[in-house]
C-alpha positions in Angstrom: 3.2 44.1 8.0 0.3 42.7 6.0 2.7 42.1 3.1 4.8 39.9 5.4 1.7 37.9 6.6 0.6 37.4 3.0 4.1 36.4 1.9 4.4 33.9 4.8 0.9 32.4 4.0 1.8 32.1 0.4 5.0 30.2 1.2 3.1 27.9 3.6 0.5 27.2 1.0 3.1 26.5 -1.7 5.0 24.2 0.6 1.8 22.4 1.6 0.8 22.0 -2.0 4.2 20.6 -2.9 4.0 18.1 0.0 0.5 17.0 -1.1 1.7 16.5 -4.7 4.7 14.5 -3.6 2.6 12.4 -1.3 0.0 11.8 -4.0 2.7 10.8 -6.5 4.1 8.3 -4.0 0.7 7.0 -3.1 -0.3 6.4 -6.7 3.0 4.5 -7.4 2.7 2.5 -4.2 -0.9 1.5 -5.0 0.1 0.5 -8.5 3.1 -1.6 -7.3 0.8 -3.3 -4.7 -1.8 -4.1 -7.3 0.9 -5.5 -9.6 2.3 -7.5 -6.7 -1.1 -9.2 -6.2 -1.2 -10.1 -9.9 2.4 -11.3 -9.8 1.5 -13.6 -6.8 -1.4 -15.0 -8.8 1.0 -15.8 -11.7 3.6 -17.3 -9.5 6.2 -14.6 -9.9 6.9 -14.4 -6.1 10.3 -12.7 -6.3 8.9 -9.8 -8.5 5.9 -9.5 -6.2 8.3 -9.3 -3.2 10.3 -6.5 -4.9 7.1 -4.6 -5.6 5.9 -4.9 -2.0 9.2 -3.7 -0.7 9.2 -0.7 -3.1 5.6 0.2 -2.1 6.6 0.0 1.6 9.5 2.4 0.9 7.2 4.9 -0.9 4.7 4.8 1.9 7.5 5.5 4.4 8.5 8.5 2.3 4.9 9.8 2.7 5.4 9.8 6.4 8.0 12.5 6.1 5.2 14.8 4.7 2.6 13.8 7.2 5.0 14.8 10.0 4.8 18.4 8.8 1.2 18.3 7.4 -0.8 15.6 9.3 -3.8 16.0 7.1 -2.0 14.3 4.3 -2.2 11.0 6.3 -5.9 10.9 5.9 -6.2 11.8 2.2 -8.2 9.1 0.4 -5.3 8.4 -2.1 -2.8 7.8 0.7 -5.2 5.6 2.7 -6.1 3.6 -0.4 -2.4 3.0 -1.2 -1.9 1.8 2.4 -4.9 -0.6 2.1 -3.7 -2.0 -1.2 -0.2 -2.5 0.2 -1.7 -4.2 3.2 -3.7 -6.6 1.0 -0.6 -7.4 -1.1 1.6 -7.9 2.0 -0.9 -10.1 3.7 -1.5 -12.2 0.6 2.3 -12.6 0.2 2.6 -13.7 3.8 -0.1 -16.3 3.4 1.4 -17.5 0.1 5.0 -17.9 1.4 3.9 -19.5 4.8 5.0 -16.7 7.0 1.4 -15.9 7.9 -0.1 -12.5 8.7 2.2 -9.6 9.0 1.1 -7.1 11.7 0.1 -3.5 11.0 3.2 -2.5 12.9 5.4 -4.7 10.7 3.9 -3.0 7.7 4.1 0.5 9.2 0.4 1.3 8.7 -2.6 2.0 10.9 -4.8 -0.9 12.1 -7.7 0.7 10.1 -5.8 0.5 6.8 -4.7 -3.0 7.7 -8.2 -4.2 8.3 -9.5 -2.7 5.1 -6.7 -4.5 3.2 -7.4 -7.7 5.1 -11.0 -7.5 4.1 -10.0 -7.9 0.4 -7.7 -10.9 1.0 -10.4 -13.6 0.9 -11.4 -12.6 -2.6 -7.8 -13.0 -3.7 -7.4 -16.4 -2.0 -10.6 -17.5 -3.8 -9.2 -16.3 -7.1 -6.0 -18.3 -6.5 -7.9 -21.4 -5.5 -10.1 -21.2 -8.6 -7.0 -20.7 -10.8 -5.3 -23.8 -9.2 -8.5 -25.9 -9.7 -8.7 -24.9 -13.3 -5.1 -26.0 -13.8 -5.8 -29.3 -12.0 -3.3 -28.5 -9.3 -5.6 -29.7 -6.5 -2.7 -30.4 -4.1 -1.8 -26.7 -4.0 -5.3 -25.6 -2.9 -4.8 -26.7 0.7 -1.9 -24.3 1.4 
């Protein structure tokens, strides 16, 4: 009987560890793609930024499959940081293309992760404005 309990516990722990590793891998990739999207937006490569944001969203959606089985994965720092970075990139993209602020629901993330990403957007807008001023593109700073 004890052997069965230990065997079941071992299987559960291995499954949990695999889910965590898969979620971490996707979170790292999503965060990297989101950071790259922000840099691409700054350099005017909007189509590439949009593709990165879409891929990050897909990866974050895949993490939800693991959080359904192991809810604690949803609050891991790496997962939360990836969602925040994705939020920042998606908001900046929306502001840059004139569609405005996407909602947390549209992005598929919690309002907390959304707000944390939103808090970083002013710095990115400042950076864009300064880059435009340096280039002498004053007419683009009002948008």
